[in-house]
N, C-alpha and C positions, 0 to 999 in steps of 0.2 A: 606444503601449504597448510599444515594443520593449524597454524596460528595466523592465517592470512586475514587481511582486512576485508571489509565488504568491497572495497574498490578492487583489490586483488582478485576476489571471487568473480566480480563482474567482467573484468578484463579476460580472465581465464575462460569464462563462459563464451565470450565473444570469439576468442581464438579457436575454441572447439567447434563452434558453429561455422567458422569460416571454411572448414574443410568441405562443407557441403553446399557452399554458395560461392559464385564467382563474383568477387568484388575487386576493383582496381586497388593496387597497393596504396597509392596516394590517398584515395578516398577512405580506405580502411584506417589509415593512420589518423585521419581527421576524426573518424568515428570514435577513436579511443580517448580523445582529449576534450575536456569541456571548452566551450567558447570563452567563458569568463567565470571567475569566482570572486565575489566581493566579500571582504572581511570588514565588519563594522564593530566599533566599540560603543556600548550603550550605557551612558551614565544615568542612573535612576535614583531619584530621591525616595528613600524608603519611609515606611510609616513612622519610624522612630526619629526621623530627621537626618539620618546619615545618608551618604551617597555611595552606592555600590555600582561598579562598572562590570557589565556583562559583555561577553564576546559572542558574536553571531555571524552567520554566513548566508549568502544566497548564491547558489551555483546554477548557471545557465549552460546546459550541456550541449544541446543541438537544436537549431531552429530551421533546418532545411525543409521540414514539412509544415511549418507554421509557427505561431507564437509559442513561447515557452509556457509550460504548464507543470505545476507541481506543488506539493504541500509544504507546510511550515511546521516543524516540531519543536517542542520545548522539552529538553531532557539533559541530564548531566553528562551523558556520553556523546553528545553531539560533537562532531569534529569535521574538519575540512574534507578529509578522505571520505567520511561517511556521507556527507551531503553530495559529494561528487558521485559516489556510487549510486545513491538514491536518485540523483538527477539523470544518470545514465539509464537506470532501470525504468524511469518514467519515460525516457525517450523510446526505449524498445516497447514499452507497454502501449503507448499511444500509437505507435506504428503497427503493432500486432493487431490491435482492435480497430485500426484504420481511421483514427481521428486526425483532423488537420492541425495537430499540435506537435511541438517539440517537447523536450523534457527539462525540468528544473527542480530544484529543491532548496529549502531554507531551513535554518535551525538556530536556536539560541541555547547556549550552554547555561542551564539553570535547573533547579529542582523546584518545580511548580508547587509541590506540597508544602514547601517552606515559605511561600509567598502569599500575601493576602490578595484578594481580588483587585483591590486598588493598585497594588504593586504590579500585578500581572497586566492590568490595563496600561499603566504608565510604560512598562517594558514593551508592550505591543506597539503602542503609539510611537515610542522612540525608535523601535526597529523599523516601523513603516516609514518614518522620516528618513532613516538611514538608507533604505533600499528604494525609495520612491522614484528615483531617477532611472531605475532599471526595470520598473514594473509599469503596467498599463494594460488596458483592455485589448490592445493589438500587439503588445510586446511580451508581457509575462503576467500570467494570471495565477496568483497563489490560491491555496485551498487549505483545509484543515489536515492535520496529521496527528502524530502522537502528542497527547496533552494539549491540543488546541481543538476548538469547536466552533459552532456558529457564532457564539458571542465574540470570540476572538476575531473572526472574519468581519463582524460588524464594526469592531474598533478599527481594523485595517481600512475597511471601506470608508468609514467616516473621516479618518485622518487623511487619506489620499484625497477625498472629495473636498476637504477644507482647502487644500492647496490648489485644487482646480477651480474652486468657486461655484461648484454645482455638484449634485449627487452623481456618482459614477458607480452604479451597482455592479457593472460588468467587470470591474477591476479585480474582484475575487469571486470564487464560488464557494458553496457550502455555507452561505449566509442564512439567517433566519428568513422564512418565507415572507414575513411582514416587510422586509426591505429588499425584496427581489430574489430571495432564495427559492428553490423548488422543492415541493413536497416529495419525499422519497430520497433526498440526497443523504440524509443522516444514515439511513439504513442501506444505502446503495452498495457499499463494499461488502457488507455481510450478506446481502441478498445475492450479489454476484458469486460469492464463495459457495453459497448453498446451491446455486444453479449449476456451477461447474462440478460440484461434488456429485450431484445427481447425474450429470452428463458422463462423468468418468465411470460411475457404477453401471450405467446403461451400456457403455462401451465394453466394459469387462464382462458383460452378460449377467450382471446381478442387479439388485435394486436397493435404493437407499432406505426403503422401508424396512424396519427391524434391524438395520445395520448398527453395530456398536461403533460409536464415534467418540474420540477424545479431542478436546480443544484446549490448546495451551494459550492462555490469554483470554481474559473475560472483560476486556474494555468494550468500546463501541463495536468493533468488528466481531470479536469473539462472541459477545452476548447476542448480537443480532443473528449471527450464523447459527448459534445454538438454538435460538428460538425458532428460526425458520426450518432447520433440519428436524427439530422436534415436531413441528407441524406437518412435515412430510413423512412422519412415521419412524424416523431414526431414533435409536436409543443413545442419547448423549450420556455416556457413562462417567465422564470425567471432564472437569474444567479447572482452570487455575488462574491465579494472579501472582503478583510479585511476592505475596506472602506464603504461597503454597498452593496445593491442589486438593480437590475433594473428589471422591469416587463412590459410585454405587453400581455394582455389576448389573443390576436390574434396570438401570436408567434413572438419571436424576429427574426430579420434577422441576423442569426449567422455569416455569412460571413462579414456583415457590422460591427457587434460587434467586431469580431476578428481584422478587419482592424483598427477600432477605438482604440482598446487596444494597438495595435502595435505602433500607432502614439501618444499614451498618456502615455508613460512610463509604460506600463503594467497595467494601472488602468482603471476601469469602470466608475469612477465618472465623471459627466458632460455629459454622453451620452444622448443627448436630445430626440431622437426618442422614448424613453421608460420612464415610470414612475419610480421614485426612491422610493424604499421601504426599510425597515429594514431587517436584516438577520432573525430576529424572524418572520417577516411577510412571508418571503420566506419559512421558515421551516414549517409554519402552513398554507401555501396556499392550496387552493382547486384544487389539481392536481391529475392526474392518477398515477404519480410516482415522488417520492422525491429521489434525489441522493445526499447525503452528500459527498463532495469530498474535504474536507479541513482537519480538525484536529480532535483529539479525543473529546469525551464527549460533542458533540454539541446537541445531542438529549437527553435531560434530561426528568425526569418524567413530569415536567410541559409542555414541548414541546410535549411529547408523548400523553398526555391527550387532547391537543388541535389540534393535527395533523389531517389534512383532506385528506392526500394522501391515495390512495388505496394500494400502495405498496412502500417499501423502498428498494433501492439498495445501499449498503454501498461501495462507491468508496474509501472512506478514511479508515484508520485503526482505529478501535475502536470508531466510531462516536456515538455509542449508549451506554448509561450506562446500567448496568445490570438491575437495577430496571425499567428503561424506556423500556427495551426490554420486561420485564414481562408485562408492561402495553400494549404494542403493541400486545403481544400474546393474552391477555384478550380481546382486541378490534378486534382481528382477522385481523390485518393488517400484511400481510406477509413481512418478511425481508430477502432479499438475503444477507447472511453474508459477511463481509469483506474478510474472508479467502478464499472465492470463487470469489466474485465480482471483487476484484482488483488483482487477481492472474495472469492477463495477463503479467504484468511486469516481474515477476520471471520466467514465462514460456519462454518468449523470451530471458531473461537473460541466462537461461539454454541452449537454442539453440545457443546463442552467444558463451558461454563457450565451448560447444561441437565443434563448428566450429573452434574456436581458437586452441583447443586441437588437432584437425585433420588437421589444417592448410588448411582448405577448406571451402568456403563460399557458401551459398544458396541465390537464388534470393528472393526478398521480398514477392512475391506471395506464395512461398513454406513456408516461415516463418509464414505468416498470416494464411495459411491453417492449419498448425500444431498447431498454437495457438488456432484456433477455434475448432479443433478436440479435443484437450486436455480439453478445458473448457467445451464443451458440454458433453463430457464423464463424467467429474466430476459432472456437474450439474445433469445428469441423475442418477448417483450413489447416490447423496445427496437425490434426490426425492425418490429413491427406499428405502433408509434407513428410510426416513420420513414416508413413507406409510406402509412399512412392519413391522416396529417396533412400529408403532403408536406413534411416537414422536410428542410432541406438537408444535414444531417450526423447521424451516429449519436450524437455527444456530446450535441447539443441534444435529440435524441429521448430519450436516457437521462435527461437533466435534467428534461424535462417530467414523466416518471413520478415521479421522486424528489421534485420540488418539489410536485407535486399531492398525493402521499401525505402529505407532511409538513404541507402547508397544511391538508389535510382534518383531520388530527389536531388542529392548533391550533384550527380552526373548531369541531370537536366539543367540545373541552375548554373553549373560551371563554377569557376573560381575567380573571384573579384580581388584585385583589379586584373 
């Protein structure tokens, strides 16, 4: 499975976990297949007057536990298999942290850097029209993902609301606070990563303070994680983006790096106070914790065999291939799985959805406390399964909880008709 797709990886993870949980054969077969996937063609009039057609998807994986929930990404590598895997991971993620949601994912095949803001708005509104019959506050609630943000969600909300004839803020989460978003949502995924990083260090009998950390990816999740771990006393020695990585063995000045990126069109290249290294060198650096916070399949068997990190915290979805995960188990390098490590975003999305439904908002401190409570509870449940069932790795332990909860929901609801 060295060249396996994200979907292959997810299905293999499910099969491994099944050895440790009793699930009916018929229900397990249902868990392996999305309920539906929509492919849409999106004709968009470009700024130069030409018309370009983009392909996009929305996959709804499982709704046994509640409405579908999942992000929308804009990226050249988006594919049907990728959104299916991501929708599956969202299903297990919401089940693991015990939210009343199922899992979904969407994506548009495009290169956002090559599009103007106006073109991205038109693309977003056309996509919303294309999927609007399968989304809704009680059906499927999208959210931001790679290359999408609160402004993108505002356009989706507005387009959907125009068809309904009234404002429907609860149709998406991750919106600007001015139109129903919740303070703390933008930072939620990175905050969650920093929380579980601290938890795994405590479990291993060490402390995140003074730990050397490398973070692959310096977008929203990676940058927030770096900032919060820096505040907790960690030495963030390396960070990277698509153009490469920067490294300082004494610890980067994260505030200075953030300021530099803001003034450098979002890029790390040219940051002189640190040494430039490759992404491969970052992934195999001698650090206490490696946090992949970019895209899928970056930790391959080759990387896993050369890795020097003491622990991996998966801030990205599916960053470790199935075979690479087996190598890390054999090498006794613990991995906090993505379905727990990056669940902060969907937890606060749930809180935003609840607030919209109640037409009542909470202050950011309460939101952050709820996020930490839910994540630490899920972390403790994962550890309990890991130890009590003598499961070989944390990922499989997390999957046993998620699969069992989802399977129980299917069992209780039965099969229609």
